[in-house]
C-alpha positions as CSV (number, residue, x, y, z in Angstrom):
1,X,29.2,-103.3,51.6
2,X,28.1,-106.7,52.9
3,X,26.0,-107.0,56.0
4,X,24.9,-110.0,58.0
5,X,21.3,-110.1,59.3
6,X,22.2,-108.6,62.7
7,X,24.2,-105.7,61.2
8,X,21.4,-105.1,58.6
9,X,18.9,-104.9,61.5
10,X,21.1,-102.5,63.5
11,X,21.5,-100.2,60.5
12,X,17.8,-100.3,59.7
13,X,16.9,-99.4,63.3
14,X,19.5,-96.6,63.3
15,X,18.1,-95.2,60.1
16,X,14.5,-95.4,61.5
17,X,15.6,-93.6,64.6
18,X,17.3,-90.9,62.6
19,X,14.2,-90.5,60.4
20,X,12.0,-90.1,63.5
21,X,14.4,-87.5,64.9
22,X,14.5,-85.6,61.7
23,X,10.7,-85.6,61.5
24,X,10.5,-84.3,65.1
25,X,12.9,-81.5,64.3
26,X,11.0,-80.5,61.1
27,X,7.7,-80.4,63.2
28,X,9.4,-78.2,65.8
29,X,10.7,-75.9,63.1
30,X,7.3,-75.7,61.3
31,X,5.6,-74.8,64.6
32,X,8.2,-72.3,65.7
33,X,7.2,-68.6,65.9
34,X,9.4,-65.6,65.5
35,X,10.8,-64.4,68.8
36,X,10.0,-60.7,68.8
37,X,11.4,-58.8,71.8
38,X,9.0,-56.7,73.8
39,X,11.6,-54.0,74.2
40,X,14.3,-53.1,71.8
41,X,17.1,-51.9,74.0
42,X,19.9,-49.8,72.5
43,X,23.2,-51.5,72.3
44,X,24.7,-49.5,75.2
45,X,21.8,-50.3,77.4
46,X,22.1,-54.0,76.6
47,X,25.7,-53.9,77.6
48,X,25.0,-52.1,80.9
49,X,22.2,-54.6,81.7
50,X,24.6,-57.5,81.0
51,X,27.3,-55.9,83.3
52,X,24.7,-55.4,86.0
53,X,23.4,-59.0,85.8
54,X,27.0,-60.3,86.2
55,X,27.5,-58.1,89.2
56,X,24.1,-58.4,91.0
57,X,22.5,-61.5,89.4
58,X,19.9,-61.9,86.7
59,X,16.9,-62.2,89.0
60,X,17.7,-59.1,90.9
61,X,18.2,-56.9,87.8
62,X,15.2,-58.5,86.1
63,X,13.1,-57.5,89.2
64,X,14.4,-53.9,89.1
65,X,13.8,-53.5,85.3
66,X,10.3,-55.0,85.8
67,X,9.5,-52.6,88.6
68,X,10.7,-49.6,86.5
69,X,8.7,-50.6,83.4
70,X,5.6,-51.3,85.5
71,X,5.9,-47.8,87.0
72,X,6.3,-46.2,83.6
73,X,3.3,-48.1,82.2
74,X,1.2,-47.0,85.2
75,X,1.4,-43.4,83.9
76,X,0.0,-44.4,80.5
77,X,-3.8,-44.6,79.9
78,X,-3.5,-48.0,78.3
79,X,-7.2,-48.9,78.6
80,X,-8.3,-45.6,77.1
81,X,-8.6,-44.8,73.4
82,X,-5.5,-43.4,71.8
83,X,-5.3,-39.6,71.8
84,X,-4.9,-37.9,68.4
85,X,-1.6,-36.3,69.3
86,X,0.1,-39.7,70.2
87,X,1.0,-42.0,67.3
88,X,1.6,-45.7,67.6
89,X,4.8,-47.2,66.0
């Protein structure tokens, strides 16, 4: 392929831009952490949550789920040492 000076410069600039983009993507990938869900919902529960969000809206359902989880957690002595009869996963 034959290129004039202008085309050569355009190709060179394009290659430089692609290289910079690739380096940025590699940096993002290397800095990424695994997304581990806080709660592993059963498949049926996930489906019901999705249905509810479609019907009532995400923020409303998120608020309800947060309120329920907060209430359940309030019953647990989180700041106290773990009792012998309760095992962590």
